C-alpha positions, -999 to +999 in steps of 0.1 A: +001+005+003+012+031-011+019+058+016-004+089+011+011+124+030-015+151+035-001+187+034-014+217+037-016+238+005-003+274+024+027+250+034+037+247+000+028+283-013+048+298+014+082+278-001+080+290-031+098+314-049+105+335-081+138+330-100+144+341-137+107+342-137+103+309-129+085+296-100+111+269-078+116+253-048+144+246-027+156+212-022+159+212+017+119+222+015+113+199-014+126+176+008+109+185+042+079+184+025+086+144+013+102+137+053+135+126+037+172+138+037+181+167+011+208+142+001+181+113+002+161+137-029+192+146-048+205+110-053+167+101-062+166+123-091+201+120-103+195+079-099+164+090-126+171+120-141+157+108-176+120+108-158+127+147-150+120+177-171+157+191-187+146+223-162+136+203-140+165+219-117+196+244-117+219+261-093+214+299-086+245+324-089+266+332-065+244+371-068+211+351-067+220+326-038+229+357-018+197+380-025+175+352-018+194+343+014+187+379+029+155+380+020+144+346+038+166+359+065+140+391+068+108+368+061+115+348+093+125+377+115+094+388+106 
């Protein structure tokens, strides 16, 4: 029997960011929603890469990373 997980849609929506005009979720947020370690998520994707579209994942530039980190810190403090 397949395990079912119920997740509040507000919890998902609050973890979606807009970068380069695309809606994205961070690997750590996605792993958290599935209650698995980030390394397990990344390993599963690498092992099954053909199941994902080419634009499924990308790396942030250093500038994007710095900007998002400061935005997240501000949001978490508020």
